[in-house]
ZAMARGU-4260 file (C-alpha; in steps of 0.2 Angstrom, whole numbers, plus 5000, padded with zeros to 4 digits):
<rodrens>
0) 5008/4729/4839 | 5021/4728/4824 | 5027/4744/4816 | 5039/4757/4815 | 5042/4774/4822
5) 5052/4786/4811 | 5061/4801/4817 | 5063/4813/4802 | 5079/4824/4802 | 5076/4840/4791
10) 5090/4849/4782 | 5090/4867/4788 | 5071/4866/4790 | 5068/4884/4794 | 5081/4891/4781
15) 5074/4881/4766 | 5056/4887/4766 | 5051/4894/4749 | 5042/4911/4751 | 5031/4908/4736
20) 5024/4892/4744 | 5023/4901/4761 | 5012/4915/4755 | 5002/4902/4745 | 4999/4891/4760
25) 4994/4907/4771 | 4981/4911/4757 | 4974/4893/4757 | 4973/4893/4776 | 4961/4909/4774
30) 4972/4921/4784 | 4966/4936/4774 | 4975/4948/4762 | 4979/4960/4775 | 4988/4948/4786
35) 4998/4941/4771 | 5003/4958/4766 | 5010/4961/4784 | 5020/4945/4782 | 5026/4950/4765
40) 5032/4967/4773 | 5043/4957/4785 | 5050/4947/4770 | 5053/4962/4759 | 5072/4960/4754
45) 5079/4955/4771 | 5098/4957/4773 | 5110/4947/4783 | 5129/4946/4786 | 5141/4934/4793
50) 5152/4937/4808 | 5168/4928/4809 | 5181/4931/4823 | 5174/4948/4826 | 5174/4953/4807
55) 5157/4957/4799 | 5155/4953/4780 | 5146/4963/4768 | 5127/4962/4769 | 5118/4951/4756
60) 5100/4947/4752 | 5090/4932/4758 | 5078/4924/4746 | 5070/4910/4756 | 5068/4903/4774
65) 5059/4910/4789 | 5068/4925/4798 | 5079/4920/4813 | 5074/4928/4829 | 5057/4933/4823
70) 5043/4927/4835 | 5032/4924/4820 | 5043/4911/4812 | 5039/4896/4822 | 5020/4899/4819
75) 5023/4901/4800 | 5034/4885/4799 | 5020/4876/4808 | 5008/4882/4794 | 5021/4877/4781
80) 5022/4859/4788 | 5003/4856/4790 | 5000/4852/4771 | 5013/4838/4772 | 5005/4832/4789
85) 4988/4831/4781 | 4994/4823/4765 | 5002/4809/4776 | 4985/4807/4786 | 4974/4805/4771
90) 4985/4794/4760 | 4978/4776/4762 | 4995/4768/4757 | 5003/4776/4772 | 4996/4764/4785
95) 4997/4771/4803 | 4996/4762/4820 | 4978/4757/4824 | 4975/4760/4843 | 4957/4759/4848
100) 4947/4766/4833 | 4960/4779/4828 | 4974/4777/4816 | 4989/4787/4822 | 5002/4792/4809
105) 5011/4808/4813 | 5016/4819/4827 | 5024/4836/4824 | 5033/4849/4835 | 5041/4862/4823
110) 5053/4853/4813 | 5054/4838/4824 | 5043/4825/4815 | 5038/4807/4821 | 5029/4795/4809
115) 5020/4780/4815 | 5018/4766/4802 | 5013/4748/4801 | 5016/4737/4786 | 5032/4746/4782
120) 5036/4736/4766 | 5022/4747/4757 | 5020/4762/4768 | 5039/4767/4767 | 5038/4769/4748
125) 5022/4779/4749 | 5029/4790/4763 | 5045/4794/4753 | 5036/4798/4738 | 5024/4810/4747
130) 5039/4819/4756 | 5048/4821/4739 | 5033/4828/4731 | 5031/4840/4745 | 5049/4845/4744
135) 5048/4850/4725 | 5038/4866/4729 | 5041/4869/4748 | 5060/4868/4749 | 5058/4855/4764
140) 5071/4841/4762 | 5074/4826/4773 | 5091/4820/4777 | 5087/4801/4775 | 5104/4795/4782
145) 5101/4805/4799 | 5083/4800/4800 | 5080/4785/4812 | 5068/4771/4812 | 5064/4762/4828
150) 5055/4745/4827 | 5039/4741/4838 | 5032/4724/4843 | 5040/4709/4834 | 5048/4718/4820
155) 5066/4714/4823 | 5074/4716/4805 | 5075/4730/4793 | 5060/4730/4781 | 5062/4724/4763
160) 5057/4739/4754 | 5059/4746/4736 | 5070/4756/4735 | 5080/4749/4749 | 5076/4755/4766
165) 5084/4772/4768 | 5083/4776/4786 | 5095/4773/4800 | 5090/4757/4809 | 5089/4761/4828
170) 5082/4746/4837 | 5087/4753/4854 | 5078/4770/4851 | 5082/4788/4847 | 5081/4805/4855
175) 5066/4816/4852 | 5064/4833/4860 | 5077/4829/4872 | 5069/4812/4878 | 5077/4796/4873
180) 5062/4786/4866 | 5063/4767/4868 | 5053/4753/4860 | 5047/4747/4877 | 5040/4758/4891
185) 5050/4748/4904 | 5067/4754/4896 | 5063/4773/4898 | 5069/4775/4915 | 5086/4767/4912
190) 5088/4776/4895 | 5084/4793/4902 | 5085/4795/4921 | 5100/4784/4924 | 5112/4795/4913
195) 5104/4811/4920 | 5107/4806/4938 | 5125/4802/4934 | 5128/4819/4926 | 5119/4828/4940
200) 5130/4819/4953 | 5146/4823/4944 | 5141/4841/4942 | 5137/4843/4960 | 5153/4835/4965
205) 5163/4847/4953 | 5154/4862/4959 | 5156/4858/4978 | 5172/4867/4979 | 5165/4883/4972
210) 5165/4898/4985 | 5146/4899/4986 | 5135/4902/5001 | 5123/4889/5006 | 5109/4900/5000
215) 5118/4903/4984 | 5119/4884/4982 | 5101/4882/4984 | 5098/4895/4971 | 5110/4886/4959
220) 5100/4870/4962 | 5084/4879/4958 | 5091/4887/4942 | 5101/4872/4935 | 5096/4855/4943
225) 5078/4858/4945 | 5074/4861/4926 | 5085/4846/4921 | 5075/4835/4932 | 5058/4843/4929
230) 5057/4841/4911 | 5059/4822/4910 | 5048/4820/4925 | 5034/4829/4916 | 5037/4820/4899
235) 5040/4802/4905 | 5026/4795/4916 | 5038/4784/4926 | 5038/4783/4945 | 5055/4787/4954
240) 5057/4775/4968 | 5059/4780/4986 | 5077/4775/4986 | 5081/4785/4970 | 5073/4801/4978
245) 5082/4798/4994 | 5098/4797/4984 | 5095/4813/4975 | 5090/4822/4991 | 5107/4815/4998
250) 5117/4823/4984 | 5108/4839/4985 | 5110/4840/5004 | 5129/4836/5003 | 5131/4850/4990
255) 5121/4863/5000 | 5131/4860/5016 | 5148/4857/5007 | 5149/4839/5013 | 5147/4844/5031
260) 5134/4839/5043 | 5117/4846/5038 | 5112/4861/5049 | 5094/4860/5044 | 5083/4845/5038
265) 5079/4844/5020 | 5060/4844/5024 | 5063/4862/5032 | 5073/4868/5017 | 5059/4862/5006
270) 5046/4873/5015 | 5040/4889/5007 | 5049/4905/5013 | 5033/4911/5022 | 5034/4895/5032
275) 5052/4897/5037 | 5059/4886/5022 | 5070/4891/5008 | 5060/4884/4993 | 5072/4870/4990
280) 5064/4859/4976 | 5054/4844/4983 | 5057/4831/4969 | 5044/4819/4976 | 5031/4833/4976
285) 5036/4838/4958 | 5034/4820/4952 | 5016/4820/4960 | 5012/4836/4952 | 5017/4831/4935
290) 5005/4816/4936 | 4991/4827/4943 | 4993/4837/4927 | 4989/4821/4918 | 4974/4818/4929
295) 4968/4836/4925 | 4968/4831/4907 | 4959/4815/4911 | 4945/4826/4918 | 4944/4839/4905
300) 4945/4825/4892 | 4951/4836/4878 | 4947/4828/4861 | 4962/4835/4852 | 4974/4826/4864
305) 4982/4811/4855 | 4990/4804/4871 | 4974/4805/4880 | 4964/4796/4866 | 4977/4782/4866
310) 4977/4780/4885 | 4958/4780/4886 | 4957/4767/4873 | 4968/4755/4883 | 4956/4756/4898
315) 4940/4747/4900 | 4933/4761/4911 | 4933/4780/4911 | 4950/4786/4917 | 4944/4799/4929
320) 4932/4786/4938 | 4947/4775/4941 | 4954/4788/4953 | 4940/4785/4966 | 4939/4766/4967
325) 4943/4759/4984 | 4953/4744/4980 | 4968/4745/4969 | 4965/4727/4964 | 4948/4733/4956
330) 4958/4747/4947 | 4970/4734/4940 | 4956/4723/4934 | 4949/4737/4924 | 4966/4744/4917
335) 4983/4735/4915 | 4992/4750/4906 | 5008/4753/4917 | 5007/4772/4912 | 4990/4774/4919
340) 4993/4763/4934 | 5008/4774/4938 | 4997/4789/4938 | 4984/4781/4949 | 4998/4776/4961
345) 5003/4794/4963 | 4985/4799/4966 | 4984/4787/4981 | 5000/4793/4987 | 4993/4811/4986
350) 4978/4806/4996 | 4988/4798/5010 | 4999/4814/5010 | 4983/4824/5012 | 4977/4813/5026
355) 4962/4807/5016 | 4966/4789/5012 | 4953/4782/5023 | 4940/4795/5018 | 4927/4792/5004
360) 4929/4805/4990 | 4913/4814/4986 | 4918/4811/4967 | 4916/4792/4969 | 4906/4786/4954
365) 4889/4777/4955 | 4890/4767/4939 | 4902/4753/4937 | 4908/4755/4955 | 4913/4738/4962
370) 4909/4744/4980 | 4891/4748/4975 | 4885/4732/4967 | 4868/4739/4960 | 4878/4751/4950
375) 4886/4736/4941 | 4870/4726/4938 | 4856/4739/4936 | 4856/4747/4919 | 4843/4759/4926
380) 4857/4769/4933 | 4862/4774/4916 | 4846/4785/4916 | 4854/4794/4931 | 4870/4797/4922
385) 4860/4805/4907 | 4851/4816/4920 | 4868/4822/4927 | 4869/4811/4942 | 4886/4803/4940
390) 4895/4804/4957 | 4890/4803/4975 | 4892/4822/4977 | 4877/4824/4965 | 4866/4818/4979
395) 4872/4832/4991 | 4867/4850/4993 | 4875/4862/5005 | 4884/4846/5013 | 4867/4838/5016
400) 4860/4822/5008 | 4845/4826/4997 | 4829/4817/5000 | 4820/4808/4986 | 4808/4822/4983
405) 4822/4834/4981 | 4831/4823/4969 | 4815/4822/4959 | 4813/4840/4959 | 4832/4843/4954
410) 4835/4830/4942 | 4817/4825/4936 | 4819/4807/4942 | 4804/4796/4939 | 4795/4790/4954
415) 4799/4771/4951 | 4817/4776/4954 | 4814/4777/4973 | 4821/4760/4976 | 4837/4765/4967
420) 4838/4780/4978 | 4836/4770/4993 | 4850/4758/4987 | 4862/4773/4984 | 4857/4781/5001
425) 4861/4765/5010 | 4878/4763/5002 | 4882/4781/5007 | 4876/4779/5025 | 4884/4762/5028
430) 4899/4761/5017 | 4906/4779/5015 | 4912/4793/5026 | 4902/4806/5017 | 4889/4809/5030
435) 4897/4823/5040 | 4912/4825/5028 | 4906/4827/5010 | 4919/4840/5005 | 4931/4838/4991
440) 4950/4839/4995 | 4959/4855/4989 | 4967/4845/4975 | 4950/4838/4970 | 4943/4855/4969
445) 4957/4861/4959 | 4955/4847/4947 | 4937/4850/4944 | 4938/4869/4944 | 4932/4876/4927
450) 4940/4892/4929 | 4958/4889/4924 | 4970/4876/4917 | 4980/4867/4930 | 4999/4867/4930
455) 5013/4859/4940 | 5017/4875/4950 | 4999/4877/4955 | 4998/4859/4962 | 5015/4861/4970
460) 5010/4876/4980 | 4994/4867/4985 | 5003/4852/4991 | 5017/4861/5000 | 5005/4869/5012
465) 5000/4852/5019 | 5018/4848/5024 | 5019/4838/5040 | 5035/4847/5044 | 5035/4865/5051
470) 5045/4878/5061 | 5033/4878/5076 | 5046/4870/5087 | 5058/4884/5084 | 5045/4897/5088
475) 5040/4888/5104 | 5058/4888/5110 | 5060/4907/5106 | 5044/4910/5115 | 5050/4900/5130
480) 5067/4907/5132 | 5062/4925/5128 | 5046/4924/5138 | 5036/4931/5124 | 5021/4926/5114
485) 5023/4925/5095 | 5007/4923/5085 | 5006/4915/5068 | 5005/4932/5059 | 5020/4938/5068
490) 5029/4922/5064 | 5025/4924/5045 | 5031/4942/5045 | 5048/4937/5054 | 5051/4925/5039
495) 5046/4938/5026 | 5057/4951/5033 | 5072/4939/5034 | 5071/4936/5016 | 5070/4954/5011
500) 5083/4961/5023 | 5095/4962/5008 | 5099/4956/4991 | 5115/4949/4998 | 5113/4930/5001
505) 5126/4931/5015 | 5116/4944/5024 | 5100/4934/5022 | 5109/4918/5028 | 5115/4927/5044
510) 5097/4931/5049 | 5090/4914/5044 | 5104/4906/5055 | 5098/4917/5070 | 5080/4912/5068
515) 5083/4894/5065 | 5095/4894/5080 | 5110/4887/5070 | 5124/4896/5079 | 5134/4886/5091
520) 5133/4893/5108 | 5146/4890/5122 | 5136/4877/5131 | 5133/4867/5114 | 5152/4868/5111
525) 5156/4862/5128 | 5144/4847/5125 | 5154/4843/5109 | 5171/4845/5118 | 5170/4846/5137
530) 5189/4845/5139 | 5193/4860/5128 | 5179/4872/5131 | 5168/4880/5145 | 5149/4880/5145
535) 5149/4898/5152 | 5146/4914/5143 | 5162/4921/5136 | 5156/4939/5140 | 5149/4938/5158
540) 5158/4922/5163 | 5145/4918/5176 | 5129/4911/5167 | 5128/4896/5156 | 5131/4902/5138
545) 5115/4897/5129 | 5110/4904/5112 | 5097/4916/5119 | 5109/4921/5133 | 5123/4926/5121
550) 5111/4935/5109 | 5100/4943/5122 | 5099/4940/5140 | 5118/4942/5145 | 5119/4958/5156
555) 5133/4965/5145 | 5123/4961/5129 | 5108/4969/5137 | 5118/4985/5140 | 5123/4984/5122
560) 5105/4982/5116 | 5100/4997/5127 | 5113/5008/5119 | 5108/5002/5101 | 5090/5006/5105
565) 5094/5024/5111 | 5104/5027/5095 | 5089/5020/5084 | 5077/5031/5094 | 5088/5046/5090
570) 5089/5042/5071 | 5071/5038/5068 | 5064/5051/5081 | 5052/5038/5089 | 5051/5030/5106
575) 5054/5011/5105 | 5053/4996/5117 | 5067/4984/5121 | 5057/4970/5112 | 5067/4954/5108
580) 5055/4949/5095 | 5059/4965/5085 | 5077/4967/5089 | 5083/4949/5089 | 5071/4940/5077
585) 5068/4955/5065 | 5050/4959/5066 | 5047/4977/5062 | 5042/4988/5077 | 5024/4993/5078
590) 5030/5011/5083 | 5038/5013/5066 | 5024/5016/5053 | 5032/5024/5037 | 5038/5012/5024
595) 5055/5020/5023 | 5059/5021/5041 | 5053/5003/5043 | 5065/4998/5030 | 5079/5008/5039
600) 5074/5000/5056 | 5076/4983/5049 | 5094/4987/5043 | 5099/4995/5059 | 5093/4981/5070
605) 5101/4968/5058 | 5118/4977/5060 | 5116/4976/5079 | 5113/4957/5078 | 5128/4955/5065
610) 5139/4965/5077 | 5136/4952/5091 | 5140/4938/5080 | 5156/4946/5074 | 5162/4944/5093
615) 5153/4927/5095 | 5169/4918/5101 | 5177/4932/5109 | 5175/4940/5127 | 5175/4957/5119
620) 5158/4965/5121 | 5151/4973/5104 | 5151/4992/5104 | 5141/5006/5096 | 5156/5011/5087
625) 5157/4994/5079 | 5139/4995/5075 | 5141/5011/5065 | 5156/5003/5056 | 5144/4990/5049
630) 5132/5003/5044 | 5145/5013/5035 | 5149/4997/5025 | 5131/4994/5021 | 5127/5012/5015
635) 5137/5011/4999 | 5130/4994/4995 | 5112/5000/4996 | 5116/5015/4986 | 5124/5005/4972
640) 5109/4993/4972 | 5096/5007/4971 | 5107/5015/4957 | 5107/4999/4947 | 5088/4999/4948
645) 5086/5018/4945 | 5079/5020/4962 | 5091/5033/4970 | 5076/5043/4976 | 5071/5027/4986
650) 5088/5026/4994 | 5087/5044/5000 | 5070/5041/5007 | 5076/5026/5017 | 5093/5033/5023
655) 5090/5051/5025 | 5086/5050/5044 | 5103/5041/5046 | 5113/5053/5036 | 5105/5068/5045
660) 5110/5059/5062 | 5128/5058/5057 | 5141/5072/5060 | 5139/5084/5046 | 5157/5081/5040
665) 5154/5062/5039 | 5137/5064/5031 | 5145/5076/5018 | 5159/5064/5014 | 5146/5050/5011
670) 5135/5061/5000 | 5150/5068/4990 | 5155/5050/4987 | 5137/5046/4980 | 5137/5061/4969
</rodrens>
């Protein structure tokens, strides 16, 4: 395919719109007198000023252009540009690129315009004349020297046009909407992802010395790195190799742990908070989800989608049916478009991830299915398609294969189709796994759901729930060492309250380190360095200093926990149990029912845990006095947080039991400071 892709650069596009043309266009689009009057009110003698080095100029009137900062401006500009787009579409002398049965000429996103033309010797002249005519009354003007032309196919030299070719010749490509567009699809990865990865690696290296907690570093990755990766992943249908994803994960892990040995696996960090993870972005899953969004568009088959029309025309087979063919060789025989094949590879990877690679999909087509030969040879199955029998699941009801009589009743099949029914039934019984397992996967149900449009985030949440990695091993260790039973609901609550214990990342990190068993106990330190450390508990000096012993079962720590529990009972006015799941892992006590007291209970028990950790490598036993010191430091933080969110009443609701428990003069000093 020989031709050109032109990227037009408009001079101050939004600022040059003539108002007379704008209102004329609105009228021609039939938006009504009332709407146009409302728009004219917005454009009734608007004023502007220039701010230079803090100095503001006198106001002056504006007589053209859409208003800056107005949410209506992009929509008005789109209407302003539509007559130009339509003129280009209907002008025969401007020849577009013919793909399938459709001529593609123009693509617009606000003032970013792409023009697709063939036969540039004649099309360029007509295009320039059309734009110049439009500019005379609209104010729109093209900067020809900044507009770029990228050749396609065998067009390697600048076209010979009259007047001379006015655009910048860019055989290697140009940037459009943040994506570097290249003449060949195979060049897109090198042109976009390689420089992006270099920049990300350099940024992470530069940020590594910043004094940020590991949770803060994960937040930084979510806010800065993920958007930079996600946009090109969604826009460019390439596949990142396993090596590339491994390298990126290595950079992220090195940054999170400040180039030290990772304390948690990436797979654990990538789990949702409710499963004990930290929502670290999973690049592989995001790539899959971007392709699942393409597949969603295949299935909805939106006629207005230009890219879908092009991709469909390059396949000999309905795109959505390619998903369910058993052999990938059969897929490549029917479609050799690398973009489509990349999406189909992702689909098969998702099926393996879900554990369904050896299961037959209920959405497998009947027609043109190479595994079902009669569907290739017998045109009579076209009648089935017209009657609504397209896929194997159309032969099931309530997970049971329908009889021929039921098929006749449901689809009004003629009696002579009985043999065809026997052929399909034999195929289902002998060559598929649908008998006993005719259900669709969760992703298939999402794709074929008519209720809502699918998005990357919806697919991502669904796929994460199928992760083969979990925190069950940690739970089992706690159960064994504490001699308790933790059911799944309790385990989820433990993670939930670990996240909400405080807005402070360092506080949350302490609780997560406890639950994940990341603290180095004396016996582990001894294993690393037998000559310089003892495996015994530093407090009691008799038992082996395991993590659970140092946090809970050491006799001296047990006395400390008993003292803390007595204090909490006095503060909250309830009877409590010496429950390690509650006191150590942060699960709220069932004896504390009110929301405010439950919040205070979580803070009081966390302060007790932190008090132990402050004396972690010391033989000093944590004291109740030190516990109160931690709480005294916590109270102002809570008060400031509630004040910033205009929730001081919530502060007093939570902390009133503790303030009432303190000595009157201490409580008075605190309250005086708040007021």
